[in-house]
C-alpha positions in Angstrom: -70.7 -191.5 -162.7 -73.0 -190.9 -165.8 -72.4 -192.0 -169.2 -71.4 -189.5 -171.8 -74.1 -188.3 -174.3 -73.9 -189.7 -177.7 -74.3 -187.0 -180.4 -76.7 -187.6 -183.1 -77.0 -185.5 -186.2 -80.5 -184.1 -187.3 -80.3 -185.1 -191.0 -83.5 -183.0 -192.0 -82.3 -179.8 -190.3 -78.5 -180.4 -191.7 -80.1 -180.8 -195.1 -82.0 -177.4 -194.6 -78.7 -175.8 -193.7 -77.0 -177.2 -196.9 -79.7 -175.8 -198.8 -79.6 -172.1 -197.2 -75.9 -172.1 -197.4 -76.0 -172.9 -201.1 -78.7 -170.3 -201.9 -77.1 -167.5 -199.5 -73.7 -168.0 -201.5 -75.6 -168.1 -205.0 -74.6 -171.6 -206.2 -76.9 -173.7 -208.4 -77.4 -177.5 -207.9 -75.8 -177.8 -211.1 -72.7 -175.9 -209.9 -72.5 -177.8 -206.9 -72.8 -181.2 -209.3 -69.8 -179.8 -211.2 -67.7 -178.9 -208.0 -68.1 -182.5 -206.8 -67.8 -184.0 -210.1 -71.2 -185.7 -209.9 -72.5 -187.2 -213.0 -76.0 -186.6 -211.6 -77.4 -184.0 -208.8 -79.3 -186.8 -207.1 -76.8 -186.9 -204.1 -77.2 -183.1 -203.6 -80.9 -183.4 -203.6 -80.8 -186.1 -201.0 -78.5 -184.2 -198.9 -80.9 -181.1 -199.0 -84.0 -183.1 -198.5 -82.5 -184.7 -195.4 -82.6 -188.2 -197.0 -78.8 -188.7 -196.5 -75.8 -186.9 -195.2 -72.6 -186.0 -197.3 -69.5 -188.3 -196.9 -66.9 -186.8 -194.5 -64.9 -185.8 -197.6 -67.9 -184.1 -199.3 -69.0 -182.5 -195.9 -65.4 -180.9 -195.7 -65.5 -179.7 -199.2 -69.0 -178.0 -198.4 -67.4 -176.3 -195.5 -64.4 -175.0 -197.7 -66.7 -174.0 -200.4 -69.3 -172.2 -198.3 -66.4 -170.9 -196.0 -68.1 -172.2 -192.7 -67.0 -174.2 -189.7 -68.6 -177.8 -189.8 -70.7 -176.9 -186.9 -72.6 -174.4 -189.0 -73.7 -177.2 -191.3 -74.3 -180.1 -189.1 -77.2 -179.7 -186.6 -77.5 -181.9 -183.5 -80.8 -183.7 -182.5 -81.9 -181.6 -179.7 -84.2 -184.3 -178.1 -84.1 -188.1 -177.8 -80.5 -188.0 -177.0 -79.0 -191.6 -177.0 -76.3 -192.7 -174.5 -73.3 -194.6 -175.1 -73.6 -198.3 -174.2 -70.6 -200.2 -172.5 -70.1 -202.0 -175.8 -70.0 -198.8 -177.7 -67.5 -197.4 -175.3 -65.3 -200.3 -175.3 -65.4 -200.6 -179.2 -64.6 -197.0 -179.7 -61.1 -195.5 -179.2 -62.5 -192.2 -178.8 -65.5 -190.0 -179.0 -66.5 -186.4 -179.1 -69.2 -184.9 -177.0 -71.2 -182.3 -178.8 -70.3 -178.9 -177.3 -66.7 -180.1 -176.9 -66.4 -180.7 -180.8 -63.5 -178.3 -181.9 -62.5 -179.9 -185.1 -64.3 -178.1 -187.7 -63.2 -177.1 -191.1 -62.8 -173.5 -191.4 -61.9 -172.3 -194.9 -58.6 -170.5 -195.0 
């Protein structure tokens, strides 16, 4: 029996998606800064450049603001897939395999 594939997010491609979606919807960096209540836009620039990912709460807020499911923002790494080690599997109460992720955060 093979081990499940551990999903990894491509931070740079995800950042590009955030930039693209922001631009397609006509939002400025300043407008996102205000939306999130940030004193500075640094976090948004870091997301877009692929330096960091938004927190789960901020990712959810982006989904709602842009009107897209989470899968449209997050990009999985297509190569260099890691596998769960026995230790990871034992410590984790549950996990999701990419392609079986059905959570998403579709805006209503």
